[in-house]
N, C-alpha and C positions, 0 to 999 in steps of 0.2 A: 598847060603841062598835063600829061596824062597821069593817072594814078599809078601806073607801072614805073614811070620815071620818078615820081614822088617817093614811091617805096624804095626804089634803088638809092635815091638820095638819102633817105632815112637810115637805111642799112649801111651805107658808106659813111654817112656822117656820124653814126654811132661808133663804127669802127674806128674812125679817125680820132675822135674824142677819147675813147677807151685806150687806143693805142698811144696816145700821147701822155695819158695819165699813167699808162704802164711804163713808159719810157722814163718818166720822172721817178716812179717808184723803183725801177731797176737800178737807176743811179744811186738812189738812197739805200737800196739793199746792198749794193756793192761797197759803199762807203761804210756802212754799218756792220756788214758780216762777211766782207771779202768775196772772193770768187765762189765759194761755196753758196753763200747767200744769194749771189748773182745767178748761179745755175738754178737754184730752187725757185727764184723769182721768175726766171725765163720760162721754167716749165709751168708755173702757175698762170702767167700772163697768156702764154700761147694756148693752153688748155681752155682758159676762160674765153678768150677771143673766139676761138674756133666754135666752142660749144654754144655760146651766146649768138654767134652769127648764124649758125645753122638753125638754131631755135627760132630766131627772128624770121629767117626765110621760110621755115616751116609754118609759122603762124601766119604769115601773109598768104602762103599757098592754101592753107586750110580755110582761111576766110574768103578767099577768092573762089574756092570749090563749092563750099557749103556754109553760107553765113550762120545757119543754125547750129553748126558745130563749132563756132568760134569760141565760145565759153568752155565747153568741154575740152575742146582741142587745146586751149591755152592752159587749162588746168594739167592736162596730160603732158604737155610740152615743158611747161615750167617745172613740173615734179620731175620729170625725166632729166631735165638740165641740172637740177639740185643734186639728184642722185648720182648722176654721172660725175660731177664735179667732186662730190664726196667720195665716190669710189676711186677716182684718181688720187685724191689726197691720202686715202686709206692705203692704197698700194705703194704709194710713194713713201708713207711713214713706215712701212715694213722693209723697204729697200734702202733707205737713206738715213742720214743723221739728222737731229733735231733742227739744225740751222736751216737745212734745205726745206724741211717740211714747213716750218714756221714762215720762211720767205714765200714759198709757194701759196700757202693759206693767205698770206697778207696781200699777194697780188691777185688772188682769185676774188678776194672781197673788194679791193681797189677797182679792179676792172669791172666787176658786177655793178658796183655803185656808179661808176662813170657810164657804163652802157645803159643802165636803167634810167638814170637821169637824162642823158642825151636823147634816149629813144622817145622818152615821154615829151621832151621838149620839141623834138623834130616832128613827131607825128601830130602834135598840136599845131605847130607852125605851118606845116604842110596841109593841114586840114584833111588828112586821111581818115575816112571813116573806118572805124574798127570792124563794122559789119555793115553791109547794105542789104535791105530787104528787097526780094525780088518785086519788080513793078513799082519801086519807089523812085524811078527816073522822072523828075518833075521838072 
C-alpha cells in the first residue's frame, strides 16, 4: 500500500471515528437541551470536523513538500486550528443563547478528542512516517 493511500485511510478513518462520536453527542445534546442544544451541537461538530480535516490534510501536504518544515508547519497548523475554532465559538456566543454555545463547545471538545486519538492510533497502525529525510530510502 502506498503512503498516499495510507494517508487517505488515516484521514477517512479519523473522520469516521470523529463523526460517530459526534453523532452520539448530538443525540445526547438533543435529549439534554432540546432542539436549540442540537443546533449548537451540530454547528460545533461540523466546524470541528471541517477544520480538523483540512488541518490534517495540510500537515500531510507540508510533510510531503518539505520534511524540514514538518515541525514548524505542525505548530502553525495546530495553532491556527485552535484560533479558528475559538473564533467560531466567540462569534457564536455573540449571536446565540447560552445553550447553543455550550452545546457547540462540548461538540468541539468531543470531536477534537476523538479526532486526535483516532489520528494517533491510525498513523501508528499504518506506520506512516511523520517526516522522511531525503535520501533515507533504504
